[in-house]
C-alpha positions in Angstrom: 100.7 106.1 116.7 99.4 103.3 119.0 98.1 100.4 116.9 95.0 100.3 119.2 94.0 103.8 118.2 92.3 105.2 115.1 91.9 108.8 114.1 88.5 110.0 112.8 87.0 113.3 111.8 84.2 114.6 113.9 82.1 117.7 114.6 82.3 119.4 118.0 79.2 121.5 118.8 78.7 124.0 121.5 76.0 126.7 122.0 78.4 129.2 120.3 80.2 127.3 117.6 80.5 124.2 115.5 84.0 123.0 114.5 85.7 120.1 112.8 88.4 118.2 114.7 90.4 115.0 114.7 89.4 112.6 117.4 91.2 109.5 118.6 89.0 106.5 119.2 89.9 103.0 120.3 90.0 100.2 117.7 87.7 97.2 118.0 88.1 94.0 116.0 86.8 90.4 115.9 89.2 87.7 116.8 88.3 84.0 116.3 90.0 81.6 118.7 90.8 78.0 117.5 91.7 75.2 119.8 93.4 72.3 118.1 92.0 73.5 114.8 88.5 73.7 116.2 86.7 77.0 116.1 85.7 77.9 119.7 84.5 81.5 119.8 84.8 85.0 118.2 85.6 87.8 120.6 85.4 91.5 119.9 88.4 93.1 121.4 91.3 95.6 121.3 94.1 94.4 118.9 96.9 93.7 121.3 98.1 90.9 123.5 96.0 88.5 121.5 97.9 85.3 122.6 97.2 86.3 126.2 93.6 86.9 125.5 93.1 83.5 123.8 95.0 81.5 126.5 93.2 83.4 129.2 89.8 82.9 127.8 90.4 79.1 127.2 91.9 78.6 130.6 89.2 80.5 132.4 86.5 78.5 130.5 88.2 75.2 131.6 89.2 74.2 128.0 92.9 74.2 128.9 94.1 73.5 132.4 97.8 72.7 132.5 100.5 75.0 131.0 102.6 71.9 130.3 100.0 70.8 127.8 100.3 74.0 125.8 102.3 73.3 122.6 102.0 76.5 120.6 100.0 79.8 120.4 99.9 81.8 117.1 98.1 85.1 116.5 97.5 86.6 113.1 96.0 90.1 113.7 95.4 90.8 110.0 93.4 87.6 109.6 91.7 88.1 113.0 92.6 84.6 114.2 94.5 83.0 117.1 95.4 79.3 117.0 96.1 77.4 120.2 97.5 73.9 120.1 97.6 71.7 123.1 98.7 68.1 123.9 95.2 67.3 125.2 91.9 69.0 126.1 89.1 68.3 128.5 86.1 66.6 126.7 83.9 67.3 129.8 84.9 71.0 129.8 84.1 71.2 126.1 80.6 69.7 126.5 79.9 72.1 129.3 81.3 75.0 127.3 79.0 74.3 124.3 75.9 74.6 126.6 76.8 78.0 127.9 75.0 81.2 127.1 76.0 84.8 126.6 75.9 87.0 129.7 76.6 90.5 130.8 79.4 91.3 128.3 80.5 94.8 127.4 82.3 96.5 124.6 80.4 93.9 122.4 82.7 91.3 124.0 81.5 87.7 124.5 81.6 86.0 127.8 80.0 82.6 128.6 78.6 81.3 131.8 77.4 78.0 133.0 75.6 77.2 136.3 78.4 74.7 137.2 81.2 77.3 137.0 80.8 78.4 140.6 81.0 74.8 141.7 84.2 74.2 139.6 86.0 77.0 141.5 87.5 76.0 144.8 86.7 78.1 148.0 89.6 80.4 148.8 91.2 80.5 152.3 93.8 83.3 152.5 95.6 85.1 155.2 96.2 88.1 152.9 95.6 91.4 154.6 95.8 94.9 153.1 94.9 98.3 154.1 92.3 100.5 152.6 95.0 103.1 151.9 97.0 100.5 149.9 94.0 99.6 147.8 93.3 103.3 147.0 96.9 103.9 146.2 97.0 101.0 143.8 93.8 102.2 142.1 95.4 105.7 141.8 98.5 104.2 140.1 96.3 102.2 137.7 94.6 105.4 136.6 98.0 107.0 136.0 99.2 104.3 133.7 96.0 103.9 131.7 97.2 105.8 128.7 94.8 104.2 126.2 91.8 105.2 128.4 93.2 108.8 128.8 93.5 109.1 125.0 90.2 107.5 124.0 88.0 107.1 127.0 86.8 103.8 125.5 88.5 100.9 127.3 88.4 99.0 130.6 91.5 98.2 132.6 92.6 95.3 134.8 95.6 95.1 137.1 97.3 92.3 139.1 98.7 93.8 142.3 100.5 93.0 145.5 99.3 95.5 148.0 99.9 98.8 146.1 102.5 97.4 143.7 101.3 96.8 140.2 102.7 93.6 138.6 100.6 93.5 135.4 98.2 95.8 133.7 96.0 95.3 130.6 93.4 97.3 128.8 90.6 96.3 126.4 87.3 97.4 125.0 85.7 94.6 127.0 86.2 94.3 130.8 86.2 90.5 130.5 88.9 90.6 127.8 91.1 92.8 130.1 90.8 90.2 132.9 91.4 87.3 130.4 94.6 89.0 129.2 95.8 89.0 132.8 94.8 85.4 133.3 96.5 84.4 130.0 99.8 86.1 131.0 99.8 84.4 134.4 99.0 81.1 132.8 101.8 81.4 130.3 104.4 82.6 132.9 103.3 80.4 135.8 102.7 83.5 137.9 101.4 82.7 141.5 98.2 84.6 142.2 97.1 83.4 145.6 98.8 86.3 147.2 97.6 88.9 144.7 94.8 91.5 144.3 92.9 92.0 141.1 91.8 95.5 140.3 89.3 96.3 137.5 87.6 99.4 136.2 84.4 97.6 135.3 81.4 96.3 137.1 82.0 93.2 139.2 79.5 90.7 137.7 79.2 87.0 138.5 81.4 85.8 135.6 84.2 88.3 136.5 84.0 87.0 140.1 84.3 83.4 138.9 87.3 84.1 136.7 89.0 85.6 139.7 88.0 82.6 141.9 89.5 80.2 139.4 92.8 82.1 139.7 92.7 81.7 143.5 92.8 85.5 144.0 91.4 86.4 147.4 90.6 90.1 146.9 88.8 91.7 143.9 88.5 95.5 143.7 86.6 97.8 141.3 85.9 101.4 140.8 82.4 100.4 139.9 79.6 98.3 141.5 79.2 94.6 142.2 76.1 92.6 141.2 74.0 90.5 143.6 75.0 87.2 142.0 78.7 88.2 142.2 78.4 88.8 145.9 76.5 85.5 146.4 79.4 83.7 144.7 81.9 85.7 146.7 80.4 84.6 150.0 80.5 81.0 148.8 84.0 81.1 147.4 85.7 83.2 150.1 86.5 86.2 148.1 86.7 89.8 149.4 84.8 92.1 147.1 85.5 95.9 147.2 83.5 98.3 145.1 83.5 102.0 144.4 87.2 102.3 145.2 87.8 105.9 144.2 89.1 109.2 145.6 89.4 108.5 149.4 86.7 105.9 150.0 85.7 102.3 149.2 82.9 99.8 150.0 83.7 96.3 151.3 80.9 93.9 150.6 82.3 90.4 151.6 85.0 89.1 154.0 85.9 92.6 155.3 88.5 91.2 157.7 91.1 91.2 154.8 90.8 95.0 154.6 92.4 96.7 157.6 
């Protein structure tokens, strides 16, 4: 059975009958990330792709910036730890990080936000154009491959796409974690993202928007809603935000010229 799934006994009640059954639920576990032997944060997450999660979190928070500085990443699931070793780290980024506060996380995940984050992201200028039909087709494909969600109903998904082609897909109990796993994989592989679209099943909040901005991705799409601060940042940073992309419709909130 999938290591991310646990079986539990439960009662199913209807108006006519009560019965015992075996349900499959998603596993959630704490993972502590260490950067150069220094404890940084403990995340509650799904127990897979932990190296990607750690690298994605650290890079999106500005604590590691250049893949060339990365020496080693080691994950120990049983101990609930991931160790990241780098040749150097940003002292300024570390000071800013320690002043951050918990924001709109989900799945008991931890996400940090600082007022300077939006200013650290560079405005995006992109000639990328896609059709509404391509976005809806990509979202349909994402739903088809989300096996963990189909089994448990307890995770969020994130996908990196080029038009309706899915390059990378990750799931996690936390929507931020799913995005960080995408970021981490791209960081490790040196994957270009300026010509890509990011799809997420979760709400588009300001910190998700800023993560995407730091990757240089021009289009962010969700099945769910954006927040007001996310849209304000999107306007400043040149990102097209698409919400409620489901069935045969979608809403375009910012930079609609990219959606044909």
